[in-house]
N, C-alpha and C positions, 0 to 999 in steps of 0.2 A: 485620848486613849485611856482606857481603864487599866489600872495597874493590877498586878497579881495580888498585891497586899490588899487593895480595896475589895477585890473579888473574894479573897479568903475571909476578910472581915464580914462581908455581906453573907456569905454562905454560913459562917458560924452563927451570925445573928439569926438567920432563918432557922437553924437547928435549935438555938436557944429558945426561940419563939414557939417551937414545936415541943420543947422539953426533950429534945433528942441529941443534946450536946454531950454525947458519951464518947469514950475513946475510939471505939470502932468507927463511928461516923466522922469524928474529927480527923482520923487517919485518912479516910476517904476524901476529905476536903484537901488535905495535903497532896494526895494523888491527883485530884482535880487541878490544883494549882500547877503541879509539875506538867501535866498534859497541856494546860493552857500555855505555859512558857514554851514547851516544845512546838506547839502549833504555831505560835507567833514566830519562832525561829524559822520554821519551814516557810511561812508566808514571806518572811524577809528574804529568804533564799530564792523564792520564786520571783519576787520583785527584781532581784539582782540578776539571776540567770535565766528567768523565763520558765515557761512550761517545758521547754526542751533547750538543749545547749549543744554547741559544736565541740567535738573532742576528736581524738584520734583512736582508731581501732587498734587492736593488738598488733595488726600487721602494718600500722602506720598510716592508714588512709583516713582522711577526714570523714566523720559521720555525725549525724544528729542523734542525740540520745535524750530519752525522756528523763526529765528531772525527777528523781525519786522523792523529792520534797513534796510533790503534788500528792502522791499516794500516802505519804507519811502524815501530811496535814489532815487528810480525810480520816485516817485511822485515829489520830489523836482526838479529833472532833467527836468521833463515834464513842471513844472511851469517856470523854467528858459527859456526853449525853447519858451514857450508861450509869455513870456515877450519880448524876442528878436524879435519875430514875430510882436508883438504889436508896438515895437520901430522901426520896419522896418529895422533891422540890420541883414544882411546876409553876407556870404562870397563874394557875388557878388558886394557888394557896400562898402566894407571896404576901408577906406583911411588909409594908413600906418601912424603909430605914428612917430613923429619926432625922438624919441629916437631909433627907429629901423633902421633908415637910417645910412649908413656908410659914 
């Protein structure tokens, strides 16, 4: 599993390679990492509770309820993609990390 620290380092390196490692974009990297962590938390909740879960209604009857983590995970992922777009980082312009070379 990729860690938030590794992702942050990789994104910063990509910005450095583009000469775009300025405060505004570095702040967006921090935002990306936050959304990454939130999405992982939602995925973990979905693993534990599933896409829906049983609970009781306000009147005390058992009901199945949609897990809000599903929608939240999708929302966080969309925000991550929007940040990558704003940073101009795509698979077409990735420069390999030094650590990945053999």
